[in-house]
C-alpha positions in Angstrom: -0.2 -0.1 0.1 1.3 3.1 -1.0 1.5 5.6 2.3 3.3 8.6 3.7 6.0 7.8 5.7 5.3 10.3 8.6 8.7 9.5 11.2 12.1 10.5 9.5 14.6 13.1 9.9 16.1 14.9 7.4 20.0 16.1 7.2 19.9 18.6 4.2 23.4 19.2 4.3 24.9 15.5 4.0 21.7 15.1 1.9 20.3 12.0 4.0 17.1 11.3 4.9 16.5 9.0 7.9 13.3 6.6 8.0 12.3 5.2 11.2 9.8 2.7 10.5 11.6 1.1 8.1 15.1 -0.7 8.9 16.1 -1.6 6.3 14.8 0.4 3.8 13.9 -0.9 0.1 15.0 1.6 -2.3 12.1 0.2 -4.4 9.6 1.2 -2.5 10.5 4.8 -2.0 8.6 6.4 -4.7 8.9 10.5 -4.0 10.1 12.7 -2.0 8.7 16.4 -1.4 10.2 19.5 0.2 6.8 21.0 1.3 8.2 24.2 3.0 10.2 24.8 -0.4 8.1 23.0 -2.2 10.5 21.2 -4.7 10.5 17.1 -5.4 13.8 15.6 -4.1 13.4 12.2 -4.9 11.8 10.4 -7.9 11.7 6.9 -8.2 11.3 7.1 -12.3 13.6 10.5 -12.4 18.0 9.5 -12.9 18.4 13.2 -11.7 16.4 12.4 -8.1 17.2 9.4 -7.7 19.8 8.2 -4.5 21.0 5.3 -2.7 20.4 3.0 0.7 21.9 1.8 3.7 20.1 0.3 5.7 17.3 3.0 7.0 19.4 6.2 5.5 18.9 7.2 2.0 21.2 9.5 0.4 20.2 12.0 -2.4 21.2 13.2 -5.9 19.5 15.8 -5.4 21.9 18.2 -3.3 19.9 19.5 -0.9 22.6 21.9 1.1 20.6 25.1 0.6 17.1 23.5 2.5 17.1 23.2 6.9 17.1 20.5 8.4 13.7 21.4 10.0 12.4 21.5 6.5 9.2 19.3 6.2 9.4 16.7 3.7 5.9 14.4 2.5 7.6 10.7 1.7 5.7 8.5 -0.3 6.8 5.0 0.3 4.9 1.4 -0.9 4.5 -0.7 2.6 3.1 -3.8 1.0 2.7 -5.1 5.2 0.8 -1.8 6.2 -2.7 -2.1 7.4 -4.6 0.4 9.3 -5.9 -0.4 12.3 -9.5 -0.7 12.9 -9.5 -2.0 16.6 -12.1 1.1 17.8 -14.1 1.0 15.2 -15.0 -2.9 14.9 -18.1 -4.0 16.9 -18.1 -7.9 15.7 -17.8 -10.4 13.7 -20.8 -11.3 11.6 -20.9 -13.1 8.2 -20.6 -11.4 5.9 -24.2 -9.9 4.2 -26.2 -7.2 5.1 -26.0 -3.6 4.8 -24.2 -2.5 8.2 -21.1 -4.7 6.8 -17.9 -3.3 5.6 -17.8 -4.1 2.2 -20.1 -5.9 -0.9 -21.7 -9.7 0.0 -19.4 -11.5 -2.6 -16.8 -11.3 -5.4 -15.3 -13.8 -7.5 -12.7 -14.6 -4.9 -14.8 -14.9 -1.9 -18.3 -15.2 -0.9 -21.2 -14.3 1.8 -21.8 -18.3 2.1 -18.2 -19.2 2.3 -18.4 -20.6 5.8 -14.2 -19.8 5.8 -15.0 -15.7 5.1 -16.5 -13.4 7.5 -17.0 -9.7 7.2 -16.4 -6.8 9.7 -19.2 -5.0 11.3 -18.0 -1.9 12.0 -18.6 1.7 13.6 -18.9 4.9 12.1 -16.0 5.5 13.5 -14.2 3.7 10.5 -13.2 6.7 8.2 -15.2 7.0 5.0 -12.6 8.9 2.6 -11.9 5.9 0.5 -15.7 5.2 -0.4 -16.9 5.4 -3.6 -19.9 6.8 -5.9 -21.4 2.7 -5.9 -20.0 1.5 -2.7 -16.9 0.9 -0.7 -13.5 1.5 -2.9 -11.8 -1.3 -0.6 -13.2 -4.0 1.5 -11.9 -5.4 5.0 -12.2 -8.7 5.4 -10.8 -11.3 8.0 -10.2 -15.2 6.5 -11.7 -17.6 9.5 -9.8 -19.9 8.4 -6.4 -18.4 8.7 -7.1 -15.8 11.1 -5.4 -13.6 8.9 -6.8 -9.9 7.2 -7.5 -9.5 3.2 -8.7 -6.5 1.4 -10.7 -6.8 -1.8 -10.9 -4.2 -4.4 -14.8 -3.5 -5.6 -13.2 -1.9 -8.8 -14.3 -2.9 -12.0 -13.4 -0.3 -14.6 -10.9 1.7 -16.2 -10.5 4.4 -18.4 -8.4 7.3 -19.8 -7.8 10.7 -21.0 -5.7 13.3 -22.0 -5.7 17.3 -20.2 -4.1 20.2 -21.4 -3.9 23.6 -19.7 -4.5 26.2 -23.0 -3.9 29.5 -21.1 -0.9 29.3 -18.7 -1.2 29.8 -15.1 -4.9 29.0 -15.7 -6.0 26.0 -13.8 -8.4 23.5 -14.7 -10.8 20.6 -13.8 -9.2 16.9 -15.0 -12.3 16.3 -16.5 -15.8 17.2 -16.5 -18.0 15.1 -13.9 -16.4 11.6 -13.8 -17.1 9.2 -10.6 -14.1 7.3 -9.9 -12.4 5.4 -7.5 -8.7 6.4 -8.0 -6.3 7.8 -10.8 -3.1 8.2 -12.3 -1.6 11.1 -13.6 1.2 11.9 -15.6 2.9 14.8 -16.9 3.2 14.3 -20.6 7.1 13.2 -21.7 7.4 16.2 -24.3 5.8 19.0 -22.0 8.9 21.4 -21.7 8.0 22.8 -17.7 6.4 21.4 -14.9 3.0 20.5 -13.9 0.8 21.9 -10.7 -1.5 19.1 -10.1 -4.4 19.9 -6.7 -7.1 21.1 -6.3 -9.0 24.2 -7.5 -6.9 27.4 -7.5 -3.6 25.2 -8.3 -0.9 26.9 -9.4 2.4 25.6 -11.0 4.4 28.8 -10.3 7.8 27.2 -9.0 8.8 27.8 -5.5 6.0 30.1 -4.7 3.0 28.1 -6.4 1.0 25.4 -5.0 0.3 22.0 -5.8 2.4 18.5 -6.6 4.5 19.4 -9.2 5.4 16.8 -12.0 8.1 17.1 -14.4 7.8 15.7 -17.9 7.4 12.2 -17.5 6.1 12.4 -13.8 3.5 9.6 -12.3 1.1 10.8 -9.7 -1.7 8.8 -7.5 -4.5 9.8 -5.7 -7.2 8.3 -4.1 -10.4 10.3 -5.4 -14.5 10.0 -6.0 -15.0 12.7 -9.0 -12.3 13.9 -11.7 -13.9 17.1 -11.7 -12.3 17.5 -8.0 -8.5 17.3 -9.6 -6.8 20.0 -11.1 -3.6 21.2 -13.3 -2.1 24.1 -14.0 1.2 24.2 -16.2 4.0 27.1 -16.8 3.6 26.6 -20.8 0.7 27.4 -22.9 -0.5 23.8 -24.3 1.1 21.7 -22.0 -0.6 19.1 -20.0 -0.8 15.6 -18.7 -2.4 12.1 -19.8 -4.5 10.2 -16.7 -6.1 6.5 -16.4 -9.0 6.5 -14.3 -10.6 3.6 -12.0 -14.3 2.6 -11.2 
């Protein structure tokens, strides 16, 4: 699961980021690091000039951060396949996987409500609903009574794609008209000559003083969102933009 790693230390003069929760770190799982204070991407897994090397739990950056401060706020995207969000405060009971009060849909191709080895978690209103889509839960957390383990059932059933350009640089535009979805993957066009900013309404691609996430040509950003109309882009050059794939 792609998460934001919040526990770290930053040594700007040595160009090092130390991960508190991951030792050793897996370099292939470090996806993106943004200096939020300066609004600068300092690590991107698919860009050689923004790469780095890993030793135990320390990532040494290729990007020169010596002009930055150790106290700058970093946003670190890390792919943790073992991450499970805690639901202990939300679980009220474990019941067979049927009925509107249970988390998720009654059945899918891999597990059904009639399978005695599978149960659904009935939850209270404390469980976050941010991942819910327009046609039900985006993901369903289930427990397999045979193994005692949890599994996440993904209810994504469709895929679409599109292209969006910013006609007038400095004027943010919505990614698309109202289009319900569960998540979207956005890539800056590889022939762009400058950056694209991705964010909400009013996002500004101005380097250093703007807002949103900056994408250099070819950079990719993935976002859980329930409607493409809520995602906006801005560019520094007329006619440059992004391509995107969304999941429903």
